[in-house]
Structure formats: C-alpha cells, structure tokens
C-alpha positions as CSV (number, residue, x, y, z in Angstrom):
1,M,-31.2,-51.9,-60.5
2,K,-29.3,-49.0,-59.0
3,P,-26.5,-47.6,-61.1
4,N,-23.0,-48.9,-60.2
5,F,-20.4,-46.2,-59.4
6,A,-17.8,-48.7,-58.1
7,L,-14.9,-47.9,-60.3
8,P,-12.6,-50.2,-60.8
9,V,-11.7,-49.9,-64.3
10,A,-9.9,-53.2,-64.9
11,R,-12.6,-54.3,-67.4
12,F,-11.8,-51.3,-69.6
13,P,-11.5,-51.2,-72.7
14,G,-14.0,-54.1,-73.1
15,S,-16.7,-52.1,-71.3
16,V,-17.0,-49.4,-68.6
17,L,-20.0,-48.8,-66.4
18,F,-20.2,-45.1,-65.4
19,G,-23.0,-43.1,-63.9
20,G,-25.4,-46.2,-64.2
21,I,-25.2,-46.2,-68.0
22,W,-23.4,-48.7,-70.0
23,L,-21.1,-46.8,-72.3
24,C,-19.8,-49.7,-74.2
25,A,-22.2,-49.4,-77.1
26,T,-21.6,-45.7,-77.4
27,L,-17.9,-46.1,-77.3
28,V,-18.0,-48.9,-79.8
29,L,-20.1,-46.7,-82.1
30,S,-17.7,-43.9,-81.8
31,G,-14.8,-46.3,-82.7
32,L,-12.9,-45.4,-79.7
33,L,-12.6,-48.9,-78.1
34,L,-12.5,-51.2,-81.2
35,K,-8.9,-50.4,-82.0
36,P,-6.4,-53.1,-81.1
37,A,-4.3,-52.6,-78.0
38,I,-1.2,-50.6,-78.5
39,A,1.8,-50.5,-76.2
40,V,1.7,-47.3,-74.1
41,A,5.0,-45.3,-73.8
42,A,3.9,-43.2,-70.8
43,P,0.7,-43.2,-68.8
44,L,-1.4,-40.0,-68.5
45,A,-0.7,-37.8,-65.4
46,P,-3.9,-35.7,-65.1
47,T,-4.7,-33.5,-62.2
48,M,-8.1,-32.1,-61.0
49,Q,-8.8,-28.9,-59.0
50,V,-12.1,-28.0,-57.5
51,T,-12.8,-24.4,-56.2
52,Q,-16.0,-23.3,-54.5
53,V,-17.2,-20.0,-55.9
54,K,-17.7,-17.4,-53.2
55,P,-20.4,-14.9,-54.0
56,T,-20.2,-11.3,-52.8
57,P,-21.0,-10.4,-50.2
58,E,-20.0,-13.7,-48.7
59,A,-22.2,-13.0,-45.7
60,A,-25.2,-13.4,-48.0
61,Y,-24.1,-16.8,-49.2
62,Y,-26.7,-18.7,-47.3
63,V,-30.3,-17.5,-47.3
64,V,-33.2,-19.0,-45.3
65,S,-35.3,-19.5,-48.5
66,G,-32.6,-21.7,-50.1
67,G,-30.1,-20.9,-52.8
68,T,-27.4,-22.2,-55.1
69,V,-23.7,-23.5,-54.6
70,S,-21.3,-23.3,-57.5
71,Y,-18.0,-25.0,-58.1
72,D,-15.2,-24.4,-60.6
73,V,-13.7,-27.6,-62.0
74,V,-10.4,-27.9,-63.8
75,I,-9.0,-31.2,-65.1
76,S,-5.5,-30.8,-66.7
77,Y,-3.4,-33.3,-68.5
78,T,-0.8,-33.8,-71.2
79,G,-1.9,-35.0,-74.7
80,T,-5.5,-35.6,-75.6
81,P,-7.3,-38.3,-73.6
82,S,-9.9,-40.4,-75.6
83,A,-12.5,-39.6,-73.0
84,L,-13.0,-37.9,-69.5
85,G,-15.5,-38.7,-66.8
86,L,-16.6,-36.9,-63.5
87,R,-18.7,-38.1,-60.6
88,V,-20.0,-35.7,-58.0
89,V,-21.7,-36.8,-54.7
90,T,-23.7,-34.2,-52.9
91,P,-25.9,-34.1,-49.7
92,S,-29.2,-35.9,-50.3
93,T,-31.2,-32.7,-50.1
94,W,-29.5,-31.1,-53.0
95,S,-30.3,-31.2,-56.7
96,Y,-28.4,-30.5,-59.9
97,T,-29.0,-27.1,-61.6
98,S,-26.6,-26.6,-64.5
99,T,-23.2,-27.0,-66.0
100,T,-21.6,-24.1,-67.9
101,G,-18.3,-23.4,-69.5
102,T,-16.6,-23.1,-72.9
103,N,-16.0,-26.9,-73.0
104,A,-18.6,-28.2,-70.5
105,P,-19.2,-31.9,-70.5
106,V,-22.5,-33.7,-71.1
107,C,-24.6,-34.6,-68.1
108,L,-25.5,-38.2,-68.4
109,D,-28.9,-37.5,-67.0
110,A,-30.3,-35.2,-69.6
111,V,-33.2,-34.0,-67.4
112,G,-30.8,-33.2,-64.4
113,A,-32.8,-35.4,-62.1
114,K,-31.1,-37.1,-59.2
115,Q,-29.6,-40.5,-60.1
116,G,-29.9,-43.0,-57.4
117,D,-29.5,-42.3,-53.7
118,S,-27.2,-39.7,-52.0
119,T,-24.2,-42.0,-52.2
120,E,-24.3,-42.2,-56.0
121,G,-24.5,-38.6,-57.1
122,F,-24.3,-37.3,-60.7
123,G,-22.2,-38.2,-63.6
124,W,-20.7,-36.2,-66.6
125,F,-18.8,-37.5,-69.6
126,Y,-16.8,-36.0,-72.4
127,F,-17.2,-38.1,-75.6
128,T,-14.4,-35.9,-77.1
129,A,-12.1,-34.6,-74.6
130,P,-10.7,-31.0,-74.9
131,T,-7.1,-30.4,-75.5
132,S,-4.9,-29.7,-72.5
133,E,-7.6,-29.1,-70.0
134,A,-11.4,-29.3,-69.2
135,R,-12.7,-26.2,-67.4
136,F,-16.4,-25.7,-66.4
137,T,-18.7,-24.7,-63.5
138,V,-21.2,-26.9,-61.9
139,R,-24.2,-25.5,-59.9
140,F,-26.5,-27.2,-57.4
141,T,-29.5,-26.0,-55.4
142,Y,-29.9,-26.4,-51.6
143,P,-33.2,-26.3,-49.9
144,A,-34.7,-23.7,-47.6
145,G,-33.7,-24.1,-43.9
146,Q,-30.3,-25.4,-44.7
147,T,-27.7,-24.9,-42.0
148,G,-24.1,-26.1,-41.2
149,D,-21.2,-27.2,-43.4
150,M,-21.9,-29.7,-46.2
151,A,-19.3,-31.9,-47.9
152,V,-19.3,-32.4,-51.6
153,S,-17.0,-35.0,-53.3
154,F,-15.6,-35.0,-56.9
155,T,-14.0,-38.0,-58.6
156,G,-12.6,-37.8,-62.1
157,I,-11.6,-40.6,-64.5
158,C,-9.4,-40.1,-67.6
159,F,-9.6,-42.7,-70.5
160,D,-6.8,-43.3,-73.1
161,N,-7.0,-45.9,-75.8
162,T,-3.3,-46.4,-75.5
163,G,-3.4,-47.6,-71.9
164,P,-5.4,-48.1,-68.8
165,A,-7.9,-45.5,-67.4
166,V,-6.5,-43.2,-64.6
167,L,-8.8,-42.6,-61.6
168,L,-8.2,-39.1,-60.2
169,A,-7.9,-38.7,-56.4
170,P,-11.2,-37.5,-55.0
171,A,-11.5,-33.8,-54.2
172,V,-13.7,-32.8,-51.3
173,A,-15.2,-29.2,-51.1
174,V,-16.9,-28.0,-47.9
175,P,-19.1,-25.0,-48.5
176,A,-19.5,-22.8,-45.5
177,L,-23.3,-22.4,-45.4
178,L,-23.8,-19.5,-42.9
179,A,-26.5,-19.5,-40.3
180,P,-29.3,-17.1,-40.7
181,L,-28.2,-13.5,-40.1
182,T,-28.9,-12.2,-36.6
183,A,-28.2,-8.9,-34.9
184,P,-24.6,-8.5,-33.7
185,V,-23.5,-9.9,-30.4
186,I,-20.6,-8.5,-28.4
187,T,-18.5,-11.4,-27.1
188,S,-15.7,-9.3,-25.4
189,Q,-16.2,-5.7,-24.2
190,P,-13.6,-3.0,-24.9
191,V,-12.2,-3.1,-21.3
192,S,-13.6,-4.2,-18.0
193,A,-11.8,-1.4,-16.0
194,T,-10.3,2.0,-16.3
195,V,-7.3,2.3,-18.6
196,T,-4.6,4.7,-17.2
197,V,-1.9,6.1,-19.2
198,T,0.6,9.0,-19.2
199,T,0.4,11.8,-21.7
200,G,2.1,10.7,-25.0
201,V,1.8,7.0,-24.3
202,S,-0.6,5.1,-26.7
203,A,-3.9,3.6,-25.5
204,S,-6.0,1.1,-27.3
205,F,-9.5,-0.4,-27.1
206,S,-10.8,-3.4,-29.0
207,V,-14.1,-5.3,-29.1
208,G,-15.0,-8.9,-29.9
209,V,-18.2,-9.5,-31.9
210,T,-20.2,-12.0,-33.9
211,G,-22.4,-10.9,-36.7
212,G,-20.9,-7.5,-37.0
213,Q,-20.3,-5.7,-40.2
214,T,-19.6,-2.0,-39.3
215,F,-18.1,-0.4,-36.3
216,Q,-18.3,3.2,-34.9
217,W,-16.3,4.4,-31.8
218,S,-17.6,7.3,-29.9
219,K,-16.2,9.5,-27.0
220,E,-18.8,10.8,-24.6
221,G,-21.5,9.8,-27.0
222,K,-20.0,11.7,-30.0
223,A,-18.8,9.7,-33.0
224,I,-15.1,9.8,-33.6
225,F,-14.3,10.5,-37.3
226,G,-12.6,7.6,-39.0
227,A,-12.8,5.3,-35.9
228,T,-14.6,2.4,-37.8
229,D,-12.5,-0.7,-37.1
230,N,-13.1,-3.3,-34.4
231,H,-10.2,-1.5,-32.5
232,Y,-9.4,2.2,-31.7
233,T,-6.0,3.5,-30.8
234,L,-4.9,6.9,-29.5
235,S,-1.3,7.1,-30.5
236,S,-0.3,10.0,-28.3
237,P,-3.1,10.9,-25.9
238,T,-3.4,14.2,-24.1
239,M,-5.4,15.3,-21.1
240,A,-8.2,16.2,-23.5
241,D,-8.5,12.6,-24.6
242,A,-9.6,11.4,-21.1
243,G,-13.1,10.2,-21.0
244,S,-15.6,7.5,-21.7
245,Y,-15.4,5.4,-25.0
246,T,-17.9,3.1,-26.6
247,V,-18.3,1.2,-29.9
248,T,-21.5,0.6,-31.7
249,V,-21.6,-2.6,-34.0
250,T,-24.2,-2.8,-36.8
251,N,-25.5,-5.2,-39.4
252,A,-28.6,-5.6,-41.5
253,K,-30.4,-7.1,-38.5
254,G,-29.7,-4.5,-35.9
255,A,-27.1,-2.7,-33.8
256,V,-25.5,-3.1,-30.3
257,T,-23.4,-0.7,-28.2
258,S,-20.6,-1.8,-25.9
259,T,-20.2,-0.8,-22.3
260,S,-18.1,2.2,-21.6
261,A,-14.3,2.0,-21.5
262,I,-13.0,4.8,-19.2
263,L,-9.6,6.3,-20.3
264,T,-7.7,8.3,-17.7
265,V,-4.8,10.2,-18.9
266,I,-2.2,11.4,-16.4
267,D,0.1,14.3,-17.1
268,A,3.6,14.5,-15.6
269,P,3.7,16.2,-12.3
270,R,3.8,20.0,-12.8
271,I,5.9,22.1,-10.4
272,T,3.9,25.2,-9.3
273,T,6.6,26.6,-6.9
274,Q,10.2,25.9,-7.5
275,P,12.5,25.4,-4.5
276,K,14.7,28.5,-3.7
277,G,18.4,28.6,-2.8
278,I,19.5,29.9,0.6
279,T,22.7,31.1,2.3
280,V,23.1,30.1,6.0
281,V,25.9,30.4,8.5
282,P,27.4,27.2,10.0
283,G,25.2,25.6,12.6
284,D,22.0,27.1,11.4
285,S,19.0,25.0,10.0
286,F,17.6,25.4,6.6
287,T,14.5,24.1,4.7
288,L,13.9,23.6,1.0
289,S,10.4,23.1,-0.3
290,V,8.6,22.5,-3.6
291,Q,4.9,22.5,-4.6
292,A,3.5,20.4,-7.5
293,S,0.2,19.6,-8.9
294,S,-0.8,16.1,-10.3
295,A,-4.0,14.1,-11.0
296,V,-2.6,11.3,-8.9
297,A,-0.5,11.0,-5.8
298,V,3.2,11.7,-6.2
299,T,6.4,10.7,-4.5
300,Y,9.5,12.9,-3.9
301,Q,13.2,12.4,-3.9
302,W,15.7,15.2,-3.0
303,S,19.2,15.1,-4.3
304,K,22.4,17.0,-3.6
305,D,24.9,17.4,-6.4
306,S,22.8,14.8,-8.4
307,N,23.1,12.1,-5.5
308,P,19.8,11.1,-3.8
309,I,19.6,12.1,-0.2
310,P,18.5,9.0,1.9
311,G,15.1,9.6,3.6
312,A,14.5,12.9,1.8
313,T,11.2,11.8,0.3
314,S,8.7,14.6,1.1
315,A,7.8,17.9,-0.4
316,T,10.2,19.6,2.0
317,Y,13.8,18.9,2.9
318,S,15.4,20.2,6.2
319,A,18.8,20.1,7.6
320,V,19.8,20.9,11.2
321,G,23.2,22.2,12.1
322,A,24.4,23.1,8.6
323,A,28.1,22.5,7.9
324,V,30.4,23.1,5.0
325,A,29.4,19.7,3.6
326,N,25.9,21.0,3.1
327,T,27.0,23.5,0.4
328,G,26.0,22.3,-3.1
329,Y,23.2,22.1,-5.6
330,Y,19.9,20.7,-4.5
331,S,17.0,19.5,-6.7
332,V,13.9,17.3,-6.2
333,A,12.4,14.6,-8.5
334,I,8.6,14.3,-8.4
335,T,7.1,11.1,-9.7
336,N,3.5,10.0,-10.5
337,S,2.2,7.1,-8.4
338,A,0.2,5.8,-11.4
339,G,0.2,5.8,-15.2
340,N,1.7,3.9,-18.0
341,P,4.6,4.5,-17.7
342,I,5.0,6.6,-14.6
343,K,6.7,10.0,-15.2
344,T,9.0,12.2,-13.2
345,T,9.5,15.9,-13.2
346,T,12.7,17.3,-11.8
347,S,12.9,20.8,-10.2
348,D,15.5,23.5,-10.9
349,A,18.8,22.9,-9.1
350,V,19.2,25.6,-6.4
351,I,22.3,26.5,-4.4
352,V,22.6,26.1,-0.7
353,Q,25.6,28.1,0.6
354,V,26.9,27.4,4.1
355,A,29.6,29.9,5.1
356,P,30.5,32.4,7.8
357,A,28.5,35.6,7.9
358,G,29.6,38.4,5.6
359,I,30.6,36.2,2.6
360,A,29.2,37.2,-0.8
361,A,30.7,36.5,-4.4
362,T,29.3,37.9,-7.7
363,Q,30.3,38.0,-11.3
364,R,29.0,40.1,-14.1
365,E,29.7,41.0,-17.6
366,I,31.0,44.5,-18.0
367,T,28.5,46.6,-20.0
368,T,30.0,47.0,-23.5
369,P,28.6,48.3,-26.7
370,G,26.0,45.7,-27.9
371,R,25.7,44.1,-24.4
372,G,27.0,40.7,-25.2
373,Y,29.9,39.0,-26.9
374,T,31.0,39.5,-30.5
375,A,32.6,36.6,-32.4
376,G,36.3,37.3,-32.9
377,S,36.4,40.0,-30.3
378,V,36.9,40.1,-26.5
379,L,34.6,39.9,-23.5
380,R,35.3,41.4,-20.0
381,I,34.0,39.9,-16.8
382,T,34.3,41.7,-13.4
383,N,34.1,39.8,-10.1
384,T,33.6,41.0,-6.5
385,F,34.2,39.0,-3.3
386,T,33.2,40.2,0.2
387,F,34.5,38.2,3.2
388,P,35.5,38.6,6.9
389,A,38.7,40.4,7.6
390,R,40.1,37.3,9.2
391,A,40.3,35.3,5.8
392,T,43.9,34.1,5.2
393,A,43.7,32.6,1.7
394,L,41.5,32.7,-1.3
395,G,40.9,30.6,-4.5
396,W,38.8,31.6,-7.5
397,T,38.0,29.1,-10.2
398,V,36.2,29.8,-13.5
399,M,34.8,27.4,-16.1
400,L,34.9,28.9,-19.6
401,P,32.7,28.2,-22.7
402,A,34.3,26.0,-25.3
403,G,36.9,27.9,-27.4
404,F,37.0,30.9,-25.1
405,S,40.5,31.7,-23.7
406,L,42.1,34.2,-21.2
407,A,43.4,37.4,-22.8
408,S,44.5,39.3,-19.6
409,D,43.5,40.0,-16.0
410,T,43.8,42.7,-13.4
411,T,44.4,40.6,-10.3
412,G,47.2,40.8,-7.7
413,A,47.0,37.1,-7.2
414,F,50.2,35.3,-6.5
415,S,49.1,32.4,-8.7
416,K,47.2,33.0,-11.9
417,P,46.4,31.2,-15.2
418,A,48.7,31.9,-18.3
419,T,47.5,33.9,-21.2
420,N,45.5,31.9,-23.8
421,T,44.4,29.3,-21.1
422,T,41.2,27.6,-22.1
423,G,38.6,25.4,-20.2
424,K,39.3,26.3,-16.5
425,L,41.0,29.4,-15.0
426,D,42.4,29.3,-11.4
427,W,43.6,32.3,-9.3
428,A,44.9,32.2,-5.7
429,W,45.6,35.0,-3.1
430,D,47.4,34.7,0.2
431,A,46.7,36.8,3.3
432,S,49.0,39.6,2.2
433,A,46.9,40.4,-0.8
434,L,43.5,40.0,0.7
435,T,41.4,43.1,1.4
436,S,37.6,42.9,1.4
437,P,35.9,43.5,-0.9
438,L,38.3,41.9,-3.5
439,T,37.4,43.0,-7.0
440,F,39.2,42.0,-10.2
441,T,38.5,41.8,-13.9
442,Y,39.6,39.4,-16.6
443,T,39.2,39.6,-20.4
444,L,38.4,36.7,-22.6
445,N,39.2,36.0,-26.3
446,V,36.0,35.1,-28.1
447,P,36.5,32.6,-31.0
448,S,35.6,33.8,-34.4
449,G,32.9,31.2,-34.9
450,A,31.1,31.6,-31.6
451,T,27.3,31.9,-31.9
452,G,24.4,31.6,-29.4
453,D,24.2,31.9,-25.7
454,K,27.3,31.1,-23.7
455,F,27.6,30.3,-19.9
456,I,30.2,31.0,-17.3
457,S,30.3,29.4,-13.8
458,A,32.7,30.2,-11.0
459,I,33.3,29.0,-7.4
460,V,35.4,30.6,-4.7
461,S,37.1,28.9,-1.7
462,V,38.1,31.1,1.3
463,R,40.2,29.9,4.3
464,I,39.0,31.3,7.6
465,N,40.4,30.1,11.0
466,N,42.1,27.2,9.2
467,E,38.8,25.9,7.7
468,T,38.2,26.2,3.9
469,W,34.7,27.3,2.8
470,P,33.6,26.8,-0.8
471,F,31.2,29.5,-2.0
472,I,29.3,29.4,-5.4
473,V,29.6,32.6,-7.4
474,T,26.4,34.2,-8.4
475,P,24.8,34.2,-10.9
476,D,25.7,30.6,-11.2
477,Q,25.9,29.6,-14.9
478,M,26.0,33.4,-15.9
479,K,24.6,33.6,-19.4
480,V,26.3,35.8,-21.9
481,A,24.3,36.4,-25.1
482,Q,25.6,37.1,-28.4
483,A,25.6,40.8,-29.3
484,G,23.9,42.3,-32.2
485,L,25.6,44.4,-34.9
486,P,25.6,48.2,-34.7
487,H,22.5,50.0,-36.0
488,S,22.5,50.8,-39.7
489,S,22.2,54.6,-38.9
490,D,25.4,54.3,-36.8
491,L,27.8,54.9,-39.7
492,D,31.0,54.9,-37.7
493,Q,29.7,52.0,-35.5
494,D,30.6,53.6,-32.2
495,W,27.3,52.6,-30.6
496,R,26.1,56.2,-30.6
497,I,23.7,58.0,-33.0
498,S,25.1,61.4,-33.8
499,V,23.2,64.3,-35.4
500,D,24.8,63.7,-38.8
501,E,23.9,60.0,-38.7
502,L,20.3,60.9,-37.7
503,A,20.2,63.4,-40.7
504,Q,21.3,60.6,-43.1
505,T,18.3,58.4,-41.8
506,I,15.9,61.4,-42.2
507,V,17.1,61.8,-45.9
508,I,16.0,58.2,-46.5
509,F,12.7,58.7,-44.7
510,N,12.1,61.8,-47.1
511,T,12.7,59.8,-50.3
512,S,9.9,60.5,-52.8
513,N,8.9,59.4,-56.3
514,N,6.8,61.8,-58.4
515,A,6.2,64.0,-55.5
516,V,5.0,61.2,-53.3
517,R,7.0,60.2,-50.2
518,T,7.9,56.6,-50.3
519,G,10.7,56.3,-47.8
520,A,12.3,53.7,-50.1
521,Y,16.0,52.8,-49.8
522,K,18.5,50.5,-51.4
523,Y,21.9,49.1,-50.5
524,A,24.8,50.3,-52.5
525,S,28.6,50.8,-52.0
526,S,28.3,49.2,-48.5
527,Q,25.7,51.7,-47.2
528,F,22.0,52.4,-47.3
529,I,20.9,55.3,-49.7
530,S,17.6,56.7,-50.9
531,D,15.9,55.0,-53.9
532,S,13.7,57.5,-55.7
533,T,13.4,55.3,-58.8
534,V,10.5,53.2,-57.5
535,A,6.9,54.2,-56.7
536,T,6.5,51.3,-54.3
537,A,9.4,50.1,-52.1
538,V,10.8,46.7,-53.0
539,P,12.6,44.9,-49.9
540,D,16.0,43.3,-50.3
541,A,16.0,40.4,-47.9
542,A,19.7,40.4,-47.7
543,H,20.0,44.1,-46.9
544,I,17.3,45.5,-44.5
545,H,17.9,48.8,-42.7
546,S,17.9,48.4,-38.9
547,A,15.3,51.1,-38.7
548,D,13.0,49.2,-41.1
549,T,11.5,46.9,-38.4
550,S,8.7,45.9,-40.8
551,G,11.2,44.7,-43.4
552,D,9.2,46.3,-46.3
553,G,12.1,48.2,-47.9
554,A,11.0,51.6,-46.6
555,I,11.3,53.7,-43.4
556,D,8.1,55.1,-42.3
557,L,7.4,57.8,-39.6
558,K,7.1,55.3,-36.7
559,E,10.3,53.6,-37.6
560,L,12.1,57.1,-37.9
561,L,10.8,58.1,-34.4
562,Q,12.5,54.9,-33.0
563,V,15.8,56.1,-34.3
564,I,15.3,59.6,-32.9
565,D,14.6,58.0,-29.5
566,L,18.0,56.4,-29.7
567,Y,19.6,59.7,-30.7
568,N,17.9,61.6,-27.8
569,Y,19.5,59.4,-25.1
570,H,20.9,61.6,-22.3
571,N,23.4,60.9,-19.5
572,G,22.4,63.6,-17.0
573,T,22.1,66.7,-19.0
574,E,24.3,65.6,-21.8
575,R,22.9,64.1,-24.9
576,T,25.1,61.1,-25.8
577,G,23.0,59.1,-28.3
578,N,24.1,55.8,-26.7
579,Y,22.2,52.6,-27.6
580,H,22.6,48.9,-27.2
581,W,21.4,45.7,-28.6
582,Q,18.6,44.4,-26.5
583,I,18.2,40.6,-26.7
584,D,14.6,39.2,-26.0
585,E,15.4,36.4,-23.5
586,T,11.7,35.5,-23.0
587,G,11.0,34.6,-26.6
588,S,7.9,36.7,-26.6
589,G,9.1,39.3,-29.1
590,A,12.0,40.3,-31.4
591,D,15.5,41.4,-30.4
592,K,15.7,45.2,-30.8
593,Y,17.9,48.3,-30.2
594,A,17.2,50.2,-27.0
595,P,18.5,53.6,-25.7
596,G,21.4,53.7,-23.3
597,P,24.9,52.0,-23.1
C-alpha cells in the first residue's frame, strides 16, 4: 500500500497519517495525544519561507554530470507547537541527500530512499518542536543531463494539543537549472551603420550577447583600457576618437568578436580665410568671401547687422549698385550638413562702407606714459575725419565703456555733450565749422575701479548734397588696454630713466655678501634697497623689482642691461630715457617695459 499524503487532518488528535507512517503509536507513547481536549484561546499562526540557495558563481549551478540543489526552510510561529511536519515533492529523477541545521527535523525515511512515486515526495517530522522557529537546509541530487526549470513544492503542518492542526500554504521553488555552458553568441551587434557625431557630443556602442562573462572593447584592434562592460561610451569625443570599434566577448568555452562599428567625428567648420571689409563709392559693386574647411559639406548664411540676407547662401556675397543702405556689419554663418548635433561657426563681422570718394574717419588713443588707461586718471582720444569740401553737416557719436565719462573736448562743434556725460557722446557741426580734415580731441575720466581691456566705438554721419552718409570710424571697437605701473627704477615716476635712477639700480646689482656679489634687494620705506645681509636672495612675492624679471629677489647682469636699454633711448641725437608699458596682446609672452614713449 502506497503512503497516503492526503492531509486532511480532521481525524487528529485520534491519529494522523503523515509520510506513509502511522504516527499514532509514537504520539501516544510520547504522551502528546492522550491528554484530554482543552479549549483553545487562539489558534496557531505559523508561516513558512523557502529560499533556494544560489551557489557562486551562479553560472556553474548546473553541470552536465549532475549536481545538488539546496533549499533553506524557515517555519516561524508563536508559542511552542507540540509537533511540526514538512512534506517535499520533487521531480521524479531527484533523490534526497541530507538535512542540516541547528534544529534539523528527523527524516521519516532513515535511509533517505525515495518514498512512493514522484507525487508523494519525502517527509520530515519534529517530535519536539523548537521554540519560535524551525530553520534547516534540505539538499537533493539531480541526475546527469538535467536541463530546464524544475518545480519543487513544500507543504508544512503544525500540531498543537490545544487545538486543530494548521496546514501551511504550499511553497513552490523553481530552481533555474542552466543549460550546459557554450561559447558566447552575439545577438545584437554594436551598430549596423556608421555613427556620426560632432566633437564634444557623446557617442555610445552596446552589444547584446548570450553566454558572455567578460567584455573587452578595442579601437582599430587595440584594447581600450577600462572598457570592459557590454557597452562603451565616449563622453566627449574629439577628431582623434574617430575610427573602428569592436568588442570581444569571452567565457570558459570560447570568445567571439563583434563586427566593426565605425565612429565618424565631425568638427565644427573651421574658417581658414575670414571675410574682409571694404569701402566703396555709391553705385559700385562689392563682393565678400569666406573660406572654410570641414569633413562634410557645409551651408552658408550671410547676415547684415545680425539680420540674415535672403538668398545669400554661398561662400561669397555680392551686391551690385551699392547704396547707403549697404553700409553696415557683415558676417557669415557656416553650418555642417551632418553630425549630431550639427554645428555652426560664425565669421568675424566686417564693415562695408558705402560713401562718396574722399571720406575717411579714424580714432586713436593719444600716446601717453604707459600706453593705456590708468584707473582714476584720464584718457585722451584724438579723431580725424576727411571728407569732400561740399559737406554741409557732420555728426560724431561715441559709445563709451561703462563708468567712463567726458572730462573735456577741443571741438568747435555747435552742439556737444555736457561734461561728465556717460554712455554716449554726440557732437554736431554745421557748414560754417567744417574744414577737411576735421581733427578734434576729447578727454575721458577713467573710473577708479577700472580694470582690463576697454573698447570704444564711434560712427560719423556726413551730409553731402542733401544726402546723409553714415560712416563707421576705424578702428571699430578700438581697444584701450590697462596701463602698467612705472618701472621700479623710475623713482619720480615720469616714465623716463635718468642717470641717477640708473645708478640706484646699479647699486642694487652690485650688492654683495662676504665679497660675493648677490644682487639681492629688499623693500623698505616704500623703495627698493640693497640687502647685503643674505648670502642667497630671498624673493618677497609682494614686492618684486621691475628689473627682476625672473622674480628671484635679485638683479643679475641680463636684467640690469634691460634697464640700461631703457635709459639709452634717444629721440634723434638727444637721450631721453623714455619707456612705456608694452602689453602682450597675443598671449604668447609676458607684459614688459619697452624703450620709447
């Protein structure tokens, strides 16, 4: 007769059939079931949790030759049941291996043999239940050649001599038995076509694979350090990143390399020849042109005064019959025809002047000591306008840097800005005061906190034969740099090196310590003096002599000769010792002092 695992338990406590073994005699002998029935205050509320134990590495869980499957079982409850039971149903090809744990139950089949057919499974029983919970691990053996997922069910029963038995809801575990390991197979290649991006825009590749454990991306066949995921991203690619990319996927059974993914990186268009401004007389034609290089085709769009010109979409722009309306600022935007995203490079803005012959307007900074402005001081600008004798009216407008204001002017204009005017200055002349060339100077107050480069722009309007012609003053956006301080050797700060001032610098150069010339100096009482107390010069970062171009706290022969060069400046046959602060506008070197006013 096959064991009966049908559980109802209504016959309990008279007798319970579990796992094909009558437990009645055992329970009677233990005295658990001979007690009279007692009213139950509250039934048990046990719970059961089953967790499949995942070995490491998980990929080795299934082996062709067969292996073991383990499950952690936890049955929790309140109080102490009089007995616990567990039934496990496994695939018919599996066999019981062992039960372990600090409070493991007793297997009803002592030899661990399969009890009954595949639907009846194995049985365990606690004759004395643990307090609070039962925790143990059950292991089974599966045969060689096993594949696919297999279901294993767990059913628990909890006995209490104060009430009916509680049947726990079955728990089903499905172990993932992996198929035998094979070489990796790429299911989706990184890309099927060229990826085109613009410099600075991220580009990504990814691969789909089965059976892969390690990844290595390569560019042009050379492994990329750290690129060991199933995807590879270039966050900010440059032109140097363009090329062919592959990924090799490897496991214990072999390796496979993807097809090539081609990355094309497109730089923004580069202008090789900027357009040039031009001055033409009314009725003439003019042409503006630009040259650019790009890895892909480009498009063009010319603009005047920042407004696109309809139809001006080639590398050149021409106008026939120039008129006053053609005067203005012209630029061209050059855009890639491909890339992600497309990028545009805009040319310099150049001036097209359309005016009668003989017109010219210029502005320049008057050469002053230091060549530039000094905060809290004044700055002088001189202007010259040449025009035909038949001009009948003239207007001159200047846009000032923020904070600069008018101090004075030398014009004979009938209308002029008031002293201390800021922002925009306007002058106007009538025919009685117009003589070509017209030259005038104005002086600006420089604010005390001014720093860095400043820019001044101006435009002149001249009336000739009852027609007004605007003309942009050159240089447009005239840059005025911040002046440097007088040279440390220039004690009276008149931007000249005198013989006495040169002698003071020579004294510092000849500074010695223990008969060894050091050229060391120090700053004391608001001036630089020799320091004969040190054998090696110690620089003071807050006080470096202008001659000390190395900043090492000493003046050597080369540095002294540079001061002598300033001292020896001549104006004709007269030595004047003039010098100026020469600003390095290219950024290729350091600002320095140079001979001459």
